[in-house]
C-alpha positions in Angstrom: 89.1 80.8 112.3 91.0 84.0 111.8 94.5 81.9 111.2 92.6 80.2 108.7 90.9 83.1 107.0 95.2 84.4 107.1 96.7 81.8 105.9 94.1 81.3 103.0 94.1 85.2 102.1 98.2 85.1 102.2 98.5 82.1 99.7 96.0 84.0 97.4 97.9 87.0 97.8 101.2 84.8 97.0 99.1 83.0 94.0 98.1 86.5 92.5 101.8 87.7 92.5 103.2 84.7 91.3 100.8 85.1 88.4 101.3 88.6 87.7 105.0 88.6 88.0 105.0 85.6 85.8 103.1 87.3 83.0 105.5 89.9 83.4 108.7 87.9 82.9 107.9 84.9 81.0 105.1 85.9 78.6 102.1 88.6 78.4 98.5 87.0 78.9 95.7 89.0 79.4 94.1 85.9 81.3 97.0 86.0 83.8 96.5 89.3 84.5 92.8 88.7 85.3 93.5 85.6 87.2 96.0 87.8 89.6 93.6 90.5 89.8 90.8 88.0 90.9 93.2 86.4 93.4 93.8 90.0 95.0 90.1 90.6 95.1 90.0 87.4 96.9 92.5 88.2 99.2 91.1 91.3 100.0 87.6 90.0 100.6 89.0 87.3 102.8 91.6 89.0 104.9 90.3 89.7 108.3 91.3 93.3 108.5 91.8 95.3 111.5 90.9 98.7 109.7 87.4 97.1 108.7 86.9 96.0 111.9 87.2 92.0 111.2 90.1 91.2 113.5 90.9 92.2 117.0 93.9 90.5 118.1 97.2 92.6 118.1 100.5 91.3 116.1 103.1 93.6 114.4 103.8 90.6 111.8 100.0 90.3 110.8 99.9 94.1 111.1 102.9 94.4 108.5 101.6 91.3 106.4 97.9 93.2 106.1 99.5 96.6 104.8 101.0 94.4 101.8 98.1 92.5 101.4 95.5 95.0 101.3 98.1 97.6 98.9 97.1 96.2 95.4 93.2 96.7 95.8 93.9 100.0 98.0 95.7 101.3 95.0 93.2 100.3 92.5 90.5 102.0 94.6 92.5 105.2 95.2 93.2 105.5 91.3 89.7 104.8 90.5 88.7 107.5 93.0 90.8 110.0 91.4 89.8 109.0 87.9 86.2 109.5 89.0 86.6 113.0 90.8 88.4 114.2 87.6 85.4 113.0 85.5 82.8 114.4 87.7 84.8 117.7 87.5 85.2 117.8 83.7 81.7 116.8 83.1 80.0 119.4 85.0 79.2 117.3 88.3 79.1 118.6 91.8 82.3 120.6 92.4 84.6 123.2 90.7 86.0 121.1 88.0 89.4 119.7 87.9 91.7 120.3 90.4 95.4 119.1 91.2 96.3 119.8 95.0 100.0 119.2 96.1 
């Protein structure tokens, strides 16, 4: 079952990548961008992530593929957390205000 989920998630990632790359290279269309994002989200939800405790098998190739497959959604989550922290700081929520650490 785990290998089926890996295969389906990988195909979804490839489809999402083709949609977004085709949109950037051929013709910009919001529909393709949205569909590519939906494929990435589907891939993130279907992928048996070792980090989230859904996979117990050991494989270096699948571990590297997991990093590639989860990267787009992890990047979006990271950007939304930064934006939320900045807005929370600017709007007077919990914390000392806007802060950028290097």
